C-alpha positions, 0 to 999 in steps of 0.5 A, a space after each residue: 495497716 489500718 488499726 483493726 488490723 495491727 498488732 495493738 487491736 488484734 492482741 486485745 482482741 485475742 487476749 482480752 476479749 476471747 480469753 485466748 491462751 495463745 494467738 498468732 497473727 496471719 494473713 488470709 486470702 480473700 477475693 481481690 485481695 487479702 486480711 490480717 487476722 488473729 488466729 486462736 489456739 486451735 486454729 479458730 480465726 477471730 472475726 468478731 468482738 467488741 468495738 471490732 467494727 470492719 476488716 479492710 482488704 489489702 492487695 494480695 502478695 505472697 504472705 498468705 496462710 490460706 483463705 478465709 470463706 467468711 467476714 462479717 463486716 468487710 469494707 468494699 469501697 468509699 464513697 463522696 457524701 453530698 455537702 448538702 444531702 449527705 445521707 441520701 448518697 448511701 445505699 440503704 442496703 449497706 452497713 457504713 461507717 462515715 469518715 471525714 478526709 481533712 485533706 479535702 479543707 485548707 482551713 478549719 473555717 472551711 470546714 465550719 462552712 460546711 458543717 453550716 451548709 448541712 445545719 444552720 443551727 449547728 454552730 449557732 446552738 453551739 454558740 448560745 450553749 457555750 455562751 449559758 455554761 460559761 455564765 452559769 459554771 466559767 469557761 469548759 476545760 478541754 483535754 485531748 489526752 486525759 489519762 485519768 481513769 475516772 474519766 474512762 469510768 464515766 464514759 462508760 457508766 454514762 454511756 450504759 445509762 442511755 440504753 433503757 434495756 441495757 448495753 450489751 457490749 459494755 456490760 460484757 467484763 471481757 469487752 471492759 477488759 479489753 478497753 481497759 488494757 488498750 487504756 493502761 498500755 496508752 493506746 485508748 486516747 481520752 479527749 475530755 470537757 470539765 466544767 467546775 472541775 466536773 467531767 461532763 463529757 468524755 470520748 475514748 478514741 484511738 489515734 492510728 497511722 494518723 487517723 483518729 478512730 471515735 471509739 465511744 463516746 458520753 456525756 453526763 445528762 445532767 449537763 445535755 441542757 448545755 449541749 456539751 457532748 457536742 460541744 467536746 465532739 467539735 473541739 475534739 474535731 478542731 484538734 484533730 485537724 490541727 494535728 494534721 490528722 489524715 482522717 476522722 473515723 466516726 465508725 460503724 453505724 449510720 447515726 443521723 449526727 454522723 452525717 453531720 460531721 462526714 465528709 465520705 462514708 465507708 461501705 460495709 458487706 458481708 463477705 461470704 456466707 456465715 456458717 449454719 450455726 451462726 445462720 440458725 443463731 441469728 434468724 432465732 435472735 432477730 425472730 426472738 427480739 421482733 416477737 418480744 418488741 411486738 408483744 411489749 416493749 418493757 418485756 423485751 427490756 426486762 429480758 434483755 436485761 436478764 441476758 446481759 446479767 447472765 451473760 456477765 455471770 459467765 463471763 466473770 466465772 469463766 475469768 475466775 477459773 482461768 487465773 485460778 488455773 494459772 
């Protein structure tokens, strides 16, 4: 069972993000298989939420509780990437989740050889920046499973700062409750890099059934010149390989850096047709965004900040009301 179908994630999704008072996990039929989802009180099937990157189907059996007609993101296939031009292997119309399959490599050096095929500068620049860091501050310290909540708070703070108009997910109180609860319960693993005893980069991820999922990463912008984000990622990749993980999932998104590392890509499509209310909302949001950006990018960022602040206020008020009614 993959992580997004697990009791751990579906509980966090229903309880902490959607604030469902009661919920259960059910298997639903889709064309060609079945999927496991959370159903909240009132029969509402939960298919969206923060960090909910995709759904995977499995072969159908007799456990189905009915059918589901719409899924925003369903993994439909896995494609092997070309070594020298990985992005060219991917249909442009698809959402994607790049992936590293470790069983392809007999040694860690074999994987480094692939990275050098992709970018001669990747490993050489790393060595130069690492020497510079060591000369100025001493050797960086890598920790695979850091239990400090300070590291999680810094990761969220740095990530938000990367987005000029604000980060819709990380400034949502319910999303942060989900993230923090997973951390407190030991499911969210923090890999960290420290320089001179200070955190400079953090990766938040999950190890699930021998797969590593890269949920969230960020670094201190004051140390960007030292390449601390890339340094932590490469140390984390090596740690994942040496721990014998089956794969390292870079998750949803086609950011250019992912193609430097991935060996495969999961292709993701919308299953079925979204309800009319969702189609209307998405169409309106996309049209409004295009209009604002064309009119003034600065205005778009200001409006985005206002919208995020309003959503945050509503969520906080709702949580207080819920807490008071218990």
